N, C-alpha and C positions, 0 to 999 in steps of 0.2 A: 966651191967657196962656201964656207960655213956661215949660217945665218944666226945671229946672236938673239936668243929668246929673252923677252923681258920678264923679270921676276914679278909674280902677283903680289899685290899688297896683302899683308896679313889679314886685314879685315875682310877682304874679298875671299881670301882662301878659307877662312873659318866662319863665314857668315852664317851658315846653318847651325853651327854649334852655338854661336852667339845668340841667334834667335831662340833656340831651344832653351838656353840658359836664362834668357830674359823672361820667357814664358813661365819657367819654373819659379823664378824670383817673384813675378807678379802673382802667381798662385799662392806662394807662401805669404806674401803681404796680405792678399785677400783673406786667406784663412786666419791670419793673425788678427785682422780687423774683426772678422766674424767672432773668433774665439775671445778676443780681448775686450769687446764691448758689446752692449746690447744692440740688436738690430731693431730698427723702428719701422712702423707701418702706419700709413694714414688710412683711416677708415671712417665711413659715415656712421654716426651714432644712431641715425634713424633706422638703419638696417640691423640693429642689434637689439637683443632682449636683455635689459639690465634690471636686476632685482636687488632688493635690499635684504641683507642678512638680519634675521629676526630671532628674538628669544620668545619661544612659545611652546604650546603643547604639541608634542610629536606622538602620533598614533601609528603604530606599525600594523598595516593591514594588507590583505591580498585582494587585488582587483581581478575579478573573473567574469566570464560570460556564462550565465545560467539559462536554462530552458524550463519553462513552466510545464509541469507534468501532473497527471492525476495522482493524488496521494495514495489512492488504492485502486487497483484494477482487479476485477473478478472474472474468472473464466466461466464461460457458459457451457455446461455439459448436458448431454442428453441422458435421461434416466432409462428410457426404453428405446430400443432400436426400431427402425422403420424406414419407409421411403418418404422423401420430402414431397408433401402434397401441396403445401402452400407456404410462401414466405411473406409474412405480414409486415415486419419492421424493416426499415432501410438503414444502411450504415450511416452513422452520424446522427441518427434521430434521438431525441430525448424521450426516455421511457420512465414510466412509473413502475414501482414494484407490482408484479403480476400482469403487466401488459404482455400480450401475445407477440412472440418473435417469429416463430414458425410452427407449422402443424405437420406431424408425421402420420403416415398411414401404415397399419400393420394388420393385414387380413387374417393371418394366422392367429394373432393375439385376440382379435375380435371374435373369431370362431371359438376359441378356447373359452372366452368369457361367456359366450352364449351357452355353451355346453355346461359350464359351471352354474349358470343361472337356471337352466332346466333341472339340473341335479338338486339345486337348492329348493326349487318348487316341489319336487318329489318328496324331499325330506320334510318340508312343511306339512304336506298332506299326511305323511306317515305319522308325524308328530301329533296332528289333530286326531287321527284315528286312535292312537294310543291313549290320548286324553279321554276320548269318548269311551273306550273300553274300560279304562280305570273308573270313570264315572258310573258306567253301567254296572260294573261289579260291585262298587260301593252301594249303589242304589238297591241292588238285589239283596245285599247283606243287611241294609237298613230295613227293608221290608220284612225280611225274615225275623229280625230282632223285634220289629214292631208287633208281628203276630205272636212271637214267643212271649213277649211281655204281656200282651193281651191275654193269652192263654194262662199265664202265671197268675194274673190278677183274677181271672175267672175261677181258677182252681183254688185260689186263696179264699174267695168268697164261698165256694162249694165246700171246702174243708170246714169252714166255720159253721156252715149249715149242718154238715154231717156231725159236728161235735154236739150241736144242740139236739139233733135227732137222736144221737147216741145216749144223751142224758135222759131224753124222754123215752128211751127204750124202743125207738122205732128201728134204729140200725144197730147192728151188732158191733162189738169191739173189733172184730176182724175186718169188717167193712171200713171202719174208721182208720185202721192201720194201713189198709190198701190206699185209701184216699190220701193219707199222709205221705206214703211212699211216692205216689204220683206227683204230689205237690213238691216234695223235695227234689225229685228228678227234674221237674220243670224249672225249678228255681236254679238248679245247677246248670241246666242247659242255657237258661237266660244269662247267667253270669259268664259262661263260656262265650256265648255270642257277643256279649258286650265287650269282653276282652278282645275277641277277634275283630270287632269293629274298631276298637281303639288301635290295635296293631295295624289293621288295614289302613287307617287314617295316617298313621306314622309312616307306613311303607309308601303310601301315595305321596306324602309330602316329600320324602327323600327321592322317590322316583321322579316326581315332578321337577324337583330341583335339578337332578342330573340331566333330565331331558331339556330343561331350560338352558342349562350351561352348554349342552351339546349344540342346541340351536343357536345360541349366542356366538359360539365359536364358528359355526358354519356361516352365520351372517357376517361376522367380522372378516372371515377369510374371503368371502365373496366381495365385501367392500374393498378389501385390499386388491383384489383382482380388478375391480372396477377402477380403482385408482391408477392401475397400470394404463388403462385407456386414457385417463386424464393426463398421464405423463407423456402421452404422445403430443400434447400441446406444450411446447417449450415457451416458458414465460421469463420475463425479466426478474432476476433475483433481488434487485435493489433499484432505487431511484438513481438514474444516471444516463450517460450518453453511450449508445451502442457504438463501440469502436469499429468492429468489423464482424462479418458473419461469413463463414466459409461453408456454404451449402448451395446447391443448385437443384432445381426441380427434377424430380425423378431419381435423385441420388439415394443410394442405400446407405444409411448411417447406423452404425452399431450402438448398443447401449454403452453409456459412459464416455462417448466420444466428445472431444472439445470442438465446438462449432463456432466459437466467437468469444468476445470479451466485452465487458461493460465497465465504463470508467466513472468513478465518483468525482464529479467536477465541482461539487459544493465546497470542497476543500482541496486546493491544489498545493503542490510542493515545487520547489526549484531544485533542479538537478544540475550539477556542474562537475567539471573535472579540475583537479588541483595537481600541480607539479609535485613529483615525489620529494622534492627538496623540503616540502612543508609537512611530510608525513608524521614527524614527531611533534609538530606544533598544532596540528588540527585535532580536535577532540569533540565528542558529542556534547552539546550544550553551549558551544562557543557562539557568541553573538555575531550578527552580520546585519547589513543594511542594503536596501535597494532604493535608489533615488529615481523617481519617475514623475515627470511633469513638475519638476522643482519641489517635489514633496518626498520626504524620507519615510520609508517603511522598514519596520524592524523584523528580523528573522532570527532563527537559531538552528544550529545543526542538529538533526535528529537521527541521521544514519550515516555511517562511514564504512565504506568498503575498502579494506586494507590491501586488496589485490591490485597490484600495479601492472598496467598495460600501457605500452608505449610511453613509459616514464611518467604516467599519470594515474591517479586514483580518483574514484567517484565519491561524492557526498550528496546528501539530500538535506534541504533546508525547508522549514515551514514558517509561515508568517505568525508573528506574535502580535495579536490584536488586529488592528486595521490592515487591510490589504488593498491593492489597486482595484478600482471598480471594474475596469474593462480587461482584467486578466483573462487570458485565453490559453488553452493547451497549445504548446508549440511556440509561444511567444518568447522572445529573448529579452533578458534583463541583465544589467551590469550589477554584479554583487560584490560588495566589499566585506570581507571577513576580517574581523578584528582579532589580532594576535596578542593583545595585551591591553593594559590600561594606559591612558594618555600620560606622558611624562614630560617634564620641562626639558627643553633642549634648544640648542642653537641650530636653526634650520634655514635652508634656502630652497627655492623652488627648483624642480627638475628641469634640465635642459640637455641639449646634445653635447655639451662640453664633456660629459662623463665618458661618452663613446671615444672621444679623441684624447682625453687626458687620463682615463682610468680613475678619475676622481683624485689624482695626486696633485694637481695644481689648477689654478683658475686665474683669470685676469681680473684684478681688483682695481677699481677707479681710485684716483687720488682725491683729495678734498675739493679740488677745483672742478672735478668731473670732466676735465679735458684730456686726461691721460689715464691709461690703464696699464698696470704692470703685472707681469707673471708672478704669481704668489703660490707657494707650496701650501697645500692643505691636507687634512686627513678626514675622509668621509667615513661615517659609521653606518648606522642602519638607514634603510630607505623604504619608502612606500611609493605607490604609483604617482604621487604628486610632489614629494619632498625628499631631501637628503638631510641627514643629521651630520652636522659639522663638529668634529671633535677638537680640532685645533687649526690654527692658521688664519682664522677670521674672527672678528668681533661683531657684536650687535651694532647695527647701523651702517656697517660697511656695504658698499655697493659693488656688485660683481656682474660680469658678463657671462651669460649661460648659453649663448647661441653664437653661431657663425665661426666656430673654431676651425672648421674644415678649410676656410679661406684665409686663415692667418699665417699659414706656412710656419717658418721658423722664427717669426717675430717674437721679440722679448718685451716690446713696448708698443702700445697702440696710441697713436695721436688721433683723438676723436674730433671729427668735424661737426 
């Protein structure tokens, strides 16, 4: 016997299709509502940062972190080589120019200097002996001349006496001529000796000068050799702080070796790194400021290294006028480098809205201050504290610059 089956109601038969269709319709309605009108969100105003749009001076600058460094660092090098005998100064100590840093010992050099000293003493003795010989020779010549002049004067007197006796007939004419010849001979001899004495004096002067010059050269050469001993004592080249010293007791150090450095701390500089984005806008002489303990200090760029490493390049700045009293090497400061002159602009304070909106829109409050609407804007230049607004806002408008991450897709904020 056949059993008659009951036909299912159409609703029951197609219930799954109906449910799916209803869900699709609901979704379409929801999306239509979303797309068709602004979504609203209630939010506490106390948790938001609200600022006023102002017309003021906009300064484009870069905010960086700089480190105080010595303006000048001098390498300390040895002049003479030797073995480290004593280390006097400690790293980090303040030194005056000429203060002893370390002492070297060089036995071979000391022995060489002693040999040169002995040789110099021998040359001094030889020099004195030559002077005595020259003086002795000149003395003999002067005595000979003295005797010759005496004989000439005596013969002159005798010749005059012979002339008188010849006139009296006591002496013959021949005897008078012999006396005259002897007198003339003695006169010529005296003249020659006087010329010889004159030449001897000139020769002695020249020889003495040459000997003096030779001894001076020997003395100076020995002094230079002695200075080599003085160079075994390594001294501070300037006033400043001893940065480091790379030497240990007993170590053999060659001449011209770098053993440390000294820093001039009377005048420090600020060294910092700048993004390569600003390479065309940073130049020597550009002004900058440092704010420390609520006081502003002025600087200028004095050195720019155009070599880019890790997308950064280095610059040095020095203080213009007053500088912080307690500035120390290695201390960190916030440096603001000015990239131009202040200009009139419509500005708002910086906030995290830029990260969420890309600076393309912002929530602007209405006149009552109870609502905020999404408003399209155009942002121009920026500095670490402000944005320049090109359009979309007016002076006196109030905008929200914080909390955008929690607003979702809201188009309108109801502020409590």
